[in-house]
N, C-alpha and C positions, 0 to 999 in steps of 0.2 A: 504494500500500500504506500501511499504518498507519505504518511507519517513515519513508516519504517525507513523509507529512503532518506528522509530528512534526518532521522536519528543517526543513521550510519555516516552521513556526511559530517554531522557534528562531532562524532567520535574521531573521524579522520582528521578533522581540523584541530581538535584538541591534541591529537598525537603530534601533528606538525608543530603546533605552538610549543609543546613540551620540549621537542628536540631543539627548537630555536632558542628557548630559554636556557637549556643546557649549554648550547654553544656560546651564548652571551656570557654565562657565568664562567665558562672556561677562558674566554678572552679577557674577562675582567681580572681573573686570577693571574694571567700572564702579564697583564699591564701593571698590576701591583708589584709583581716580582721584578719587572724591568725597572720600575721607579725605585725600588729598593736597591737595585744593583747599579744605578746610574753613577753614584759617586765612584764606584770601583772602575766603571768603564771610563769615566773622565780621567781618573788617575792613570789609566793605561795609555791615554792619548796625548799627554802634554807635549812630548817631543815633536810629534808630527804637526800638531796645531801651531806650535811656536815656529817651526821651520816654514810653514806656509805663510806665516805672518811676516817673514823677512822679505824685503824688497829684492827683486831680481838684479843680477849683475852680470856683465860680460865676463867678469873674473870668477864667477861661480862661488863655490864654497871656499875658495882659497882666501877669501876675505871674510873676517869675522862679521857675523850679523847679516850676511848676504846669502843668497841661494842662486842656483843656476836657473836659467829660463826653462820653463816646461816645454814639452813638445808643441803643445797648442800655441803658446806664446811665441815660440821660435818660428813656427811655420807661418802663422798669421802675420807676425811682424816682418819676417823676411819677404813674404809676398807683397805686402804693402810698400816696403822700402824699394824692392826691385821694380815694382810697377811705377812708383813715383820717379825713380831714377831713369827708367827707360823712357817714360813720357817726357821728362826734362831733356833727355838727349835728342829726342825727336824734335822738340821745340828748338833746341840749339841748332839742329840741322836745318831748320827754316832759315837761319841766317845765311846759309849757302844760297838758298833760293832767292832771298832778298838781295844778296850781293849780285847774283846773276841778273836779276831784274833791273837793278840800278845801273849796272854796266851796260846791259842791253839797250836800255832807254836813253843812255847818255851818248854824247858824241865820242868818237874814238879818242880824242885827246883828253877826254875826261875820265878814262878808265882808271889810271893810276890814282887820281884824286879820289874817285868814288870808292875804290877798294881800300885805300889807306884809311879813309874816314870810317869805313865799315869795321875794320880791325880795331881802330881807335875806340869806337864806342863799345865794342865787345870787352875790351880791357877796362875801360873807364867804368862801365856799368857794374862790372864785378866788384870793383873797389868801392864804388858809391853804395851799392846794395849791401855790401859787407859792413861798411862803417856806419851808415845812418839809415839807408832805405828800408832794410828789414825791420829795424826797431820802430820806425815810424808806422810801418804798415801792419806788422803783426806782433809787435812788442806789447807788454802789459803797461800798467796794471789793468786788471779786469774787475768787473763787478757783476753780480747776479741779480737780475730783476725779473720777476714772474717766471722763474724757471729757465731763463735764457741768459746767456753770457754776453756782456757788452763791454766796450772799452770804458775805462774810468774817465779818460780825457779824450779830446778830439783825435789825437794820435798817440801812438805808444811812446813811452819814455824809458823803456827797458830793453835790454839785449842789444845794445850798441856794440859793434866790433866783436861779435861772437859770444859776448857775455850772455849766458843762458842757453846757448846751443850745446854746451858741455856742462856737466856738473862735477864737482869735486867733493865727494862726501867725506866723512870724518876719517876714513881709512887712507885718504890722500891720493887714491888712484883715480884718474880721469874716467868718467862715465859719459859716453856720447848719448845724445837723445835723438828721437825720431825727427826732431826739427831740422837736422842737418840735411836730410833728403828733401824736406819741404823747402828749405832755403834754396837748394840747388834748382828745384823746379821753378820756383817763383823768380829766381834770378833770370832764368832763361826767358820767362814771359816778360819781365820788365825790360830786357834788352830789345824785345820787339818794338817797344814804344820808341826807343832811340833809333831803331832802323826805319820806322815810319817817318820820323823827323828828318833823317838823312835823305830819304827818298823825296820828301817835299822840298828840300833846299838843295837839290842836286846841282852840282857845278857852280856853287856860289861861295859858301862859307870857307874860311881858312881852317886849317887843322886846329889851331889854338882855339878859335871860337867854337868849333864843333866839340872839342874836348870839354870846354866849360859847359856848353849846352847839355851834353850827354850826362855830365855829372849832376847838374841841377835837376834835369828831367827825371833821372832814375833815383836820385838821392832825396829829392824833396817833392817835386810836383806830382809824379805818379804815385809815390807811397801814400800821400795824403788821400788820393782817390781810392786806393786799395783799402786803407784804414776805414774810410767812411762806408764802404759797401761790403767788402769781403772780410774785413778785419774786426767786425763787431762795433763799428763806429756809429755816429749819430743817425745815418740813414738806415741802419739795421733795426732801429727801434721806433720808427715812425708809425709802424703798424705791426700786426701779428706776423707778417711774412718778411718785412723789410723789402729791400730792392731785389728783384729776381733778375740776375745777369749771370748765368751759369758759367760761361767761358769767355766773357770779356768783350762783348759787343760795345759796351760803354766804357768799362774800366780800362781796356787796352786801346781800342780803336777810336773811340771818341776822344779820349785823352791824347793819344798820339796825333790824330788828325787835327784837333784844335791847335795843338802846339805847332804843327807843320804849317797850317794855313796862316798863322800869325808870322811865322818865319819867312814864308815865301812872299807874303805881302810887304813885310818890312824890308826884306832884301831887294824887292822889286825884280822885274824880269831880267833875264840874262841879256847882255849887250847884243843887240841885233836880232833878238828873238822874233820880233814881229816885223822887222824891216826885211830880214832875209830868212824866212821860215824854212827854206829848202836846206839851209845849213844845220838845222836842228832835228833832222829826221833820226829816229833811233837807229843805231848803226849795226845792231846784231839781232836779227830775228831768232836764230837758234838759241842764243842766250836767254832771250825772253821766254821762249817755250820751255827750255830746260828749267829755268828758274821757277816758272809756274808749276811744273810737275813736282819739283822738289818741295816747293811750298805746300802744295796739295798733300804730299806724303807727310810732311812734318806737322800739318794742321791736326792730324789725328792725335798726335801727342798732346797738343794744346787743349783740344776740346775733351777728349777722353780722359786726359790726366786730371781734369778738374773734379773727377770723382773723389780724389784725395786719398783713396785707399783701394785695395783689392783684397778684402778679407772675407768676403761672403759671395754667394751666388747672386745676391741682389746687386752688388757692385759690378759683377760681370755683365748682368743684364743691362744695367744702366750704361756701361761703357759701349756695349754693342749697339744699343739704341742711339747713343750719341754719334757713333761712327756712321751708322746708316743714314741718320738725318743729315749729317754734315756732307756726306757724299751726294745725296740727292739734291741738296740745296746748291752745292757748288756746280753740279751738272746743269741744273735748270738755270742758274744765274749765267753761266757761260753761253748756253744756247740762246737764251732770251736776248742777251747783249749782242750776240753775233747777228741775229736777224733784225733786231730793232735798230742797230747802227746802220744796217743796210737800207732801212726805210727812212730813218730820220735824217741822215746825212747824205742821202742820195749817192752813195758810193756804188761803183759799177761792179765791184768784186767784194766778197766777204772779207772783213778786216780781221786778221788773226790777232792783232793787238787787242781788239775789243773782246774777242773770245777769252783771251788770257785774263784781262782785267775783270770781265764778268764772272769768271770762276772765283777770283779772289773776293769780289763783292758778294757773291753767294755765300762764301764761307763766313765773311764778316757778319752778314745778316743773320745767319742761323746760330752763331756762337752764343748769343745771349739766351736763346730759347731752345737749344738743341736737346735738353733733357726733359722738356715739357710739352713737346708737340708730336703729333703723329707724322708718319712719313709723307703722307699727302700734303699735310700742312707745310712741311719743310720744303716741298717743291714750290708751293706758292710763295713762301717767305724768300727763298733763294731767287725765284724768278723775278719777283718785284724788286729785289736788291739789284738785279741786272738792269731793270728798267731805270731805277734811280741813278745807277752809275752812268748810263748812256745820256740821260737827260742832263745830269749835273755836268758831266764832262763837256757836252756840247755847249751848254750855257757858258761855262768858264772860258772855253776857247773863243767864243764870240765876244766875251768881255775882255779878252786878251790878258787873262790871268796865267802866268807862266808856272804851270804845275806839270813837270815833265813826266811823272809817273801817275798822274791823276790821283794823288793821295786824298784830296777832298772828296772826289767822286767815288773812290774805291773803299776808303776807310771811314771817313767822317759821316757822310750821309747814310750809307748802309748800316753803320754802327748805330745811328739814331733809330733807324727803322728796326734793327734787330732788338734793341732794348724794349721798344714798344710791343714788338711781337710776342715777347715773353708773357704778356698778359692777354693779348688779343687772341692768341692761338693755343692757349693752354688746353691740353687734352683732358685735364681733370677740372674742367670749368664748372661742372655741377657740384663737385665735392670741395673745391677751393684748395686743393693740394698743389704745392709747388716744390720742386726739387732744386735746391741751391747748393753751392759748394759747402755751406754750413749745415746741410742736411735738409730733410723734409720739413715743411712748415705749412700752416694753413690758418685761415681766419676762423677762430673758434669762439663758441659761446657755451652756455651751460649744457647744450645737447651735442657738443663736439664740433667738428668742422662744418662750416656752413657755406652755402653757395653764394654767388654774387661777389666773391672776393676779388675777382678780376678788376673790378672798378678801383678797389683800394690799391692793387698792384699797379694798375695803369697810372694812378695818381703818383704813387711812390716812384715808379720808373721815370715818369715825366720830370719829376723833381730832380731825380738823379741825372738825367740828361742835361738839365739846365745847370746843375751844380758842376758837373764834370766839364762842360764846355766853358762855363764862366771862370771857374778856378784855373783851368789849364790855359785858357787864352790870356787871362789877366797876368798870371805868373810868367807866361811866355813873353808877353810884351815887356815886362820888367827886365827880362834877360836880353831880348833881341835889340831893343832900342839903344841901350848903352854900347852893345857890340857894333851896331851900325855907326854910332857916333865915333867909335874908335877905328872905323874903316875895316872891320874884320868880317863883314858879311859878303864882301866881294873879293875875298882873297884869291879865289880861283882865277879870276881874270888877270891877275898879275903874272900868271905863268907865261913863260915863253914856250911856244909849242915845240921848239926844238928840244926843250928840256925834258919833255914827257916821253918815256919809252914807248915803243910800239906805235909811233905816230903814223896815222893815215891821213893824208891831206885831202882826201876825197870830199871832205865837208866844205871845201871851197876856201879854207884859210891858207894863207901863205906859209910855206915851210920855213921861210927865212925868218919869220917872227920879228920881234922888235930888237933882238940882240941883247936884251937885258935879262940876266938870269935872276930868279927870285932869291931874295935874302931869307935868312932863317925866320925873322919875325913876320915876313910876308906870307910864308907858307903856313 
């Protein structure tokens, strides 16, 4: 009957409950026994606990109070350091590409001058970055606010001249820090700013003037920009995300472009540039092409290296995404520039120079947003960068602005576009997530990340564009005008063409020259 079935079910249930109660009682007895034995267990562990509490050292247990790095620490740290160094070397290799571009776009008689200046700025920037640049950009002190780390002052005032890159604990043996690899990577990026300035003032400045400019650019002007955006400065705390400029559309290219445009305007056009334009045709198309390809290759180190580490699969995915977006943007920028120049300037053949410059403009455009956009968006970003290059270069030529490598059209204008793209094309537009060199960030409220943050990022990035342009141009004017007064912005024109090696007089200049050799202070 139904009552009998119900009674059997109740008996079964009581049996199950009884077994569960026995199990609970057994577990409770074990717990009591473990609690009673805990002091004995702790007494058996002190040596291991204390050893783990020791800081790691490259000297291992040979130093009292230190321990060797664990396998996890060694592998993760070595991967990140190797990644950072490799990317820095690729960025360093970009200098070869920039040198080829500068020589290719100059006249034959300007080769020695251009190459010498290039080596000068590589040496000078290393010393400037070592002595003061790194400290201003990434030195402390720092403070913590709302769970985020910011600079205590506008710029850093610590770690001048390697102080802080190494530590000397109580045992007296030098302990290197991971900052050494970071220093190397960011020196390679800061030297690019000097290379941009060199390109903008091609065949004009004396060596002495350019050495001074390179030191001040990479020791003072550029580090202040870095400190404000990448170094936890004031632009980092104007909203929940700060400024989103992943790989330097603004930090590197607007800064370098703004300094270069002041330099080329203050120095004025090269003598005879617009009276005899046929004498100023770039002398080596192969060098321009090779320089573009090498710069393309090195740009992967610049953009991918901004991940800052390679310690997890997430870092690998980010680097791969950045590389793919950079490739697509460069390709679209080059093709758009090639075809648009064909239309705008009514040329009868496709211009290879426009293709090369369009590729660079595409890279500049995508650098700020390369970690935050889809591949299709990167094609649009790079393509429009090519458009801005062609239109800007055409306008400047018609206004008779002597910009031999089109620095304004290739770096400054696409750089502005790239910074704005970081907010306009963000692929996490709904969630408000942005990936920066400082890590992921979003506009948050009580419910977590909120949508609509792109407006705040657009405002912050627009402010960053204005600041970088204003600061860079103002400081550049303070540097270039005194040099012009001293007659050092036209040092190249004092050369006798016979003096320069590998002279080719096909540019229409007389090989006889003036007969006056340059003196030391004129060079």
